One Martini backbone bead per residue (centre of mass of N, CA, C, O) as a GRO file, in nm:
protein
  263
    1UNK     BB    1  -9.941 -11.141  20.410
    2UNK     BB    2 -10.145 -11.065  20.177
    3UNK     BB    3 -10.034 -10.809  19.953
    4UNK     BB    4  -9.743 -10.793  20.083
    5UNK     BB    5  -9.439 -10.676  20.139
    6UNK     BB    6  -9.093 -10.767  20.187
    7UNK     BB    7  -8.806 -10.757  20.333
    8UNK     BB    8  -8.501 -10.891  20.372
    9UNK     BB    9  -8.555 -10.912  20.706
   10UNK     BB   10  -8.876 -10.974  20.736
   11UNK     BB   11  -9.039 -10.700  20.709
   12UNK     BB   12  -9.332 -10.553  20.700
   13UNK     BB   13  -9.461 -10.286  20.523
   14UNK     BB   14  -9.775 -10.329  20.623
   15UNK     BB   15  -9.837 -10.211  20.935
   16UNK     BB   16 -10.144 -10.170  20.963
   17UNK     BB   17 -10.229 -10.469  20.938
   18UNK     BB   18 -10.067 -10.572  21.181
   19UNK     BB   19 -10.215 -10.403  21.396
   20UNK     BB   20 -10.499 -10.505  21.342
   21UNK     BB   21 -10.425 -10.813  21.405
   22UNK     BB   22 -10.336 -10.766  21.702
   23UNK     BB   23 -10.602 -10.641  21.810
   24UNK     BB   24 -10.774 -10.897  21.741
   25UNK     BB   25 -10.615 -11.101  21.913
   26UNK     BB   26 -10.656 -10.963  22.184
   27UNK     BB   27 -10.966 -10.976  22.188
   28UNK     BB   28 -10.989 -11.280  22.177
   29UNK     BB   29 -10.803 -11.349  22.415
   30UNK     BB   30 -10.969 -11.209  22.627
   31UNK     BB   31 -11.221 -11.381  22.602
   32UNK     BB   32 -11.094 -11.646  22.669
   33UNK     BB   33 -10.991 -11.583  22.948
   34UNK     BB   34 -11.260 -11.515  23.084
   35UNK     BB   35 -11.401 -11.788  23.021
   36UNK     BB   36 -11.178 -11.975  23.150
   37UNK     BB   37 -11.191 -11.871  23.440
   38UNK     BB   38 -11.489 -11.927  23.497
   39UNK     BB   39 -11.481 -12.243  23.427
   40UNK     BB   40 -11.170 -12.337  23.549
   41UNK     BB   41 -11.198 -12.172  23.839
   42UNK     BB   42 -11.461 -12.084  23.975
   43UNK     BB   43 -11.637 -12.337  23.959
   44UNK     BB   44 -11.436 -12.546  24.100
   45UNK     BB   45 -11.418 -12.383  24.357
   46UNK     BB   46 -11.711 -12.415  24.448
   47UNK     BB   47 -11.713 -12.724  24.463
   48UNK     BB   48 -11.483 -12.752  24.668
   49UNK     BB   49 -11.615 -12.586  24.896
   50UNK     BB   50 -11.891 -12.759  24.918
   51UNK     BB   51 -11.749 -13.075  24.905
   52UNK     BB   52 -11.492 -12.985  25.076
   53UNK     BB   53 -11.353 -13.031  25.423
   54UNK     BB   54 -11.103 -12.888  25.406
   55UNK     BB   55 -10.920 -12.629  25.537
   56UNK     BB   56 -10.836 -12.490  25.276
   57UNK     BB   57 -11.119 -12.443  25.151
   58UNK     BB   58 -11.227 -12.282  25.398
   59UNK     BB   59 -11.016 -12.052  25.366
   60UNK     BB   60 -11.082 -11.963  25.075
   61UNK     BB   61 -11.336 -12.000  24.951
   62UNK     BB   62 -11.506 -11.808  24.765
   63UNK     BB   63 -11.529 -11.610  24.515
   64UNK     BB   64 -11.457 -11.277  24.482
   65UNK     BB   65 -11.625 -10.991  24.375
   66UNK     BB   66 -11.419 -10.776  24.200
   67UNK     BB   67 -11.461 -10.458  24.082
   68UNK     BB   68 -11.186 -10.353  23.987
   69UNK     BB   69 -11.105 -10.588  23.812
   70UNK     BB   70 -11.349 -10.566  23.614
   71UNK     BB   71 -11.295 -10.282  23.525
   72UNK     BB   72 -11.009 -10.331  23.405
   73UNK     BB   73 -11.108 -10.532  23.190
   74UNK     BB   74 -11.284 -10.335  23.034
   75UNK     BB   75 -11.075 -10.117  22.978
   76UNK     BB   76 -10.880 -10.293  22.822
   77UNK     BB   77 -11.081 -10.368  22.589
   78UNK     BB   78 -11.141 -10.071  22.507
   79UNK     BB   79 -10.852  -9.984  22.438
   80UNK     BB   80 -10.815 -10.184  22.206
   81UNK     BB   81 -11.055 -10.073  22.044
   82UNK     BB   82 -10.946  -9.793  21.997
   83UNK     BB   83 -10.675  -9.862  21.857
   84UNK     BB   84 -10.806 -10.069  21.631
   85UNK     BB   85 -11.018  -9.904  21.465
   86UNK     BB   86 -10.829  -9.776  21.243
   87UNK     BB   87 -10.714 -10.068  21.144
   88UNK     BB   88 -11.006 -10.215  21.245
   89UNK     BB   89 -11.328 -10.149  21.166
   90UNK     BB   90 -11.459 -10.427  21.297
   91UNK     BB   91 -11.400 -10.423  21.606
   92UNK     BB   92 -11.652 -10.294  21.745
   93UNK     BB   93 -11.839 -10.533  21.667
   94UNK     BB   94 -11.675 -10.745  21.818
   95UNK     BB   95 -11.690 -10.611  22.098
   96UNK     BB   96 -11.995 -10.622  22.132
   97UNK     BB   97 -12.021 -10.930  22.121
   98UNK     BB   98 -11.821 -10.989  22.352
   99UNK     BB   99 -11.985 -10.824  22.585
  100UNK     BB  100 -12.243 -10.978  22.568
  101UNK     BB  101 -12.123 -11.253  22.673
  102UNK     BB  102 -11.972 -11.130  22.928
  103UNK     BB  103 -12.222 -11.047  23.085
  104UNK     BB  104 -12.342 -11.345  23.120
  105UNK     BB  105 -12.102 -11.471  23.248
  106UNK     BB  106 -12.078 -11.281  23.493
  107UNK     BB  107 -12.364 -11.336  23.603
  108UNK     BB  108 -12.340 -11.630  23.659
  109UNK     BB  109 -12.091 -11.619  23.837
  110UNK     BB  110 -12.210 -11.424  24.053
  111UNK     BB  111 -12.457 -11.608  24.142
  112UNK     BB  112 -12.287 -11.905  24.170
  113UNK     BB  113 -11.954 -11.841  24.253
  114UNK     BB  114 -11.991 -11.585  24.420
  115UNK     BB  115 -11.923 -11.335  24.650
  116UNK     BB  116 -11.932 -11.082  24.833
  117UNK     BB  117 -11.771 -10.818  24.911
  118UNK     BB  118 -11.609 -10.701  25.195
  119UNK     BB  119 -11.583 -10.427  25.040
  120UNK     BB  120 -11.771 -10.175  25.001
  121UNK     BB  121 -11.934 -10.001  24.727
  122UNK     BB  122 -12.013  -9.709  24.614
  123UNK     BB  123 -12.160  -9.562  24.359
  124UNK     BB  124 -11.993  -9.299  24.341
  125UNK     BB  125 -11.710  -9.413  24.357
  126UNK     BB  126 -11.723  -9.627  24.127
  127UNK     BB  127 -11.795  -9.433  23.901
  128UNK     BB  128 -11.543  -9.250  23.931
  129UNK     BB  129 -11.332  -9.476  23.886
  130UNK     BB  130 -11.430  -9.558  23.606
  131UNK     BB  131 -11.389  -9.284  23.456
  132UNK     BB  132 -11.098  -9.240  23.515
  133UNK     BB  133 -10.984  -9.493  23.384
  134UNK     BB  134 -11.115  -9.452  23.106
  135UNK     BB  135 -10.966  -9.179  23.051
  136UNK     BB  136 -10.681  -9.302  23.056
  137UNK     BB  137 -10.732  -9.501  22.821
  138UNK     BB  138 -10.795  -9.287  22.609
  139UNK     BB  139 -10.526  -9.138  22.616
  140UNK     BB  140 -10.351  -9.390  22.548
  141UNK     BB  141 -10.494  -9.444  22.275
  142UNK     BB  142 -10.448  -9.163  22.123
  143UNK     BB  143 -10.139  -9.143  22.106
  144UNK     BB  144 -10.067  -9.362  21.883
  145UNK     BB  145 -10.268  -9.281  21.672
  146UNK     BB  146 -10.159  -8.993  21.627
  147UNK     BB  147  -9.877  -9.075  21.549
  148UNK     BB  148  -9.962  -9.260  21.309
  149UNK     BB  149 -10.102  -9.024  21.144
  150UNK     BB  150  -9.875  -8.782  21.159
  151UNK     BB  151  -9.565  -8.937  21.152
  152UNK     BB  152  -9.603  -9.201  21.014
  153UNK     BB  153  -9.548  -9.380  20.747
  154UNK     BB  154  -9.682  -9.516  20.497
  155UNK     BB  155  -9.761  -9.778  20.316
  156UNK     BB  156  -9.636  -9.898  19.984
  157UNK     BB  157  -9.808 -10.184  19.936
  158UNK     BB  158 -10.074 -10.105  20.114
  159UNK     BB  159 -10.366  -9.954  20.122
  160UNK     BB  160 -10.533  -9.627  20.115
  161UNK     BB  161 -10.215  -9.474  20.161
  162UNK     BB  162 -10.000  -9.503  19.934
  163UNK     BB  163  -9.988  -9.192  19.805
  164UNK     BB  164  -9.892  -9.120  20.098
  165UNK     BB  165  -9.694  -9.025  20.359
  166UNK     BB  166  -9.942  -8.955  20.540
  167UNK     BB  167 -10.262  -8.966  20.669
  168UNK     BB  168 -10.311  -8.657  20.702
  169UNK     BB  169 -10.304  -8.575  20.388
  170UNK     BB  170 -10.605  -8.649  20.329
  171UNK     BB  171 -10.775  -8.416  20.450
  172UNK     BB  172 -10.705  -8.169  20.269
  173UNK     BB  173 -10.785  -8.314  20.001
  174UNK     BB  174 -11.079  -8.373  20.077
  175UNK     BB  175 -11.167  -8.068  20.132
  176UNK     BB  176 -11.085  -7.955  19.841
  177UNK     BB  177 -11.326  -8.139  19.699
  178UNK     BB  178 -11.533  -7.985  19.801
  179UNK     BB  179 -11.750  -7.764  19.825
  180UNK     BB  180 -11.742  -7.433  19.891
  181UNK     BB  181 -11.934  -7.418  20.137
  182UNK     BB  182 -11.805  -7.648  20.297
  183UNK     BB  183 -11.521  -7.525  20.312
  184UNK     BB  184 -11.595  -7.281  20.472
  185UNK     BB  185 -11.688  -7.433  20.724
  186UNK     BB  186 -11.420  -7.575  20.784
  187UNK     BB  187 -11.249  -7.312  20.807
  188UNK     BB  188 -11.414  -7.190  21.036
  189UNK     BB  189 -11.363  -7.422  21.238
  190UNK     BB  190 -11.029  -7.386  21.206
  191UNK     BB  191 -11.024  -7.115  21.317
  192UNK     BB  192 -10.930  -6.888  21.555
  193UNK     BB  193 -11.201  -6.756  21.621
  194UNK     BB  194 -11.353  -7.025  21.690
  195UNK     BB  195 -11.156  -7.122  21.911
  196UNK     BB  196 -11.191  -6.884  22.107
  197UNK     BB  197 -11.436  -6.703  22.105
  198UNK     BB  198 -11.613  -6.466  22.245
  199UNK     BB  199 -11.521  -6.473  22.539
  200UNK     BB  200 -11.220  -6.462  22.489
  201UNK     BB  201 -11.210  -6.200  22.332
  202UNK     BB  202 -11.329  -6.024  22.556
  203UNK     BB  203 -11.112  -6.078  22.765
  204UNK     BB  204 -10.868  -5.981  22.595
  205UNK     BB  205 -10.974  -5.688  22.567
  206UNK     BB  206 -10.977  -5.622  22.876
  207UNK     BB  207 -10.679  -5.674  22.933
  208UNK     BB  208 -10.573  -5.450  22.741
  209UNK     BB  209 -10.709  -5.215  22.880
  210UNK     BB  210 -10.580  -5.259  23.158
  211UNK     BB  211 -10.269  -5.220  23.065
  212UNK     BB  212 -10.336  -4.950  23.005
  213UNK     BB  213 -10.281  -4.639  23.069
  214UNK     BB  214 -10.418  -4.392  23.235
  215UNK     BB  215 -10.534  -4.062  23.124
  216UNK     BB  216 -10.673  -4.031  23.396
  217UNK     BB  217 -10.713  -3.855  23.701
  218UNK     BB  218 -10.780  -3.819  24.012
  219UNK     BB  219 -10.893  -3.601  24.208
  220UNK     BB  220 -10.826  -3.393  24.449
  221UNK     BB  221 -10.832  -3.392  24.769
  222UNK     BB  222 -10.985  -3.257  25.021
  223UNK     BB  223 -10.927  -3.082  25.275
  224UNK     BB  224 -10.917  -3.108  25.602
  225UNK     BB  225 -11.070  -3.010  25.872
  226UNK     BB  226 -11.023  -2.872  26.158
  227UNK     BB  227 -11.035  -2.949  26.468
  228UNK     BB  228 -11.207  -2.888  26.731
  229UNK     BB  229 -11.158  -2.705  27.019
  230UNK     BB  230 -11.214  -2.659  27.352
  231UNK     BB  231 -10.987  -2.453  27.372
  232UNK     BB  232 -10.812  -2.148  27.313
  233UNK     BB  233 -10.512  -2.262  27.384
  234UNK     BB  234 -10.510  -2.441  27.159
  235UNK     BB  235 -10.351  -2.553  26.900
  236UNK     BB  236 -10.354  -2.530  26.582
  237UNK     BB  237 -10.427  -2.685  26.286
  238UNK     BB  238 -10.255  -2.808  26.005
  239UNK     BB  239 -10.236  -2.821  25.649
  240UNK     BB  240 -10.074  -3.093  25.495
  241UNK     BB  241  -9.934  -3.155  25.152
  242UNK     BB  242  -9.728  -3.420  25.026
  243UNK     BB  243  -9.666  -3.458  24.671
  244UNK     BB  244  -9.484  -3.556  24.392
  245UNK     BB  245  -9.733  -3.565  24.168
  246UNK     BB  246  -9.763  -3.268  24.233
  247UNK     BB  247  -9.779  -2.943  24.170
  248UNK     BB  248  -9.793  -2.616  24.253
  249UNK     BB  249 -10.074  -2.560  24.151
  250UNK     BB  250 -10.221  -2.748  24.341
  251UNK     BB  251 -10.137  -2.594  24.604
  252UNK     BB  252 -10.278  -2.320  24.526
  253UNK     BB  253 -10.569  -2.435  24.499
  254UNK     BB  254 -10.508  -2.538  24.815
  255UNK     BB  255 -10.499  -2.377  25.073
  256UNK     BB  256 -10.451  -2.314  25.378
  257UNK     BB  257 -10.571  -2.244  25.666
  258UNK     BB  258 -10.650  -1.986  25.856
  259UNK     BB  259 -10.428  -1.827  26.084
  260UNK     BB  260 -10.262  -1.660  26.349
  261UNK     BB  261 -10.024  -1.859  26.298
  262UNK     BB  262  -9.694  -1.854  26.164
  263UNK     BB  263  -9.394  -2.029  26.051
   0.00000   0.00000   0.00000
């Protein structure tokens, strides 16, 4: 790699350039593999199935267009693009050109070389499957890039971050050089109040109020009136209320109903 220093054991110091080169190689190699499989595998198989009458070719049949396999190929190439974009800024443009040609290669192969899949895929299930796999690829791509930005030391031989320990140190310095008004906006966006939002602050306030003990108690329930008896010989009902939370004054405030018999 020109412009980079090497250690005594032959390890390149500027590892960012090396990562970008590897992502570029994987992108080009992926395109070559897809084109080679279409030209040298699927097309000869179609010719052998159509013009060869042996039992093996009849048993194999034409190539089946497998939707999950093609989805995984797209996600694989997209994940490589996500990882290499930070280290190779031109990689998204290269991937755009790559998938432009891959689309027409797959279209020609589907029309001429492949047969429909034996297992039909509904549009809703296939779209959900594609989005889930793409989300997993995005998460796996963000992990190494985040670690490389925040934790791994920058190369001291080449690259735009030679004077920094980690790539993340560039961001605070760049923000500090902006005008004061723009700095205030960025500080407000990174503040805790903006992160929480109004709804979250309102919810936290309500939870704090709910956890505080109530200062007022509900009034004492009125004593129930004794049920009317059908005959005069039935014993009168007595109102009793025993609660450890109330003092004697509360019991005096609500005396039991008058009766002719006292125990």
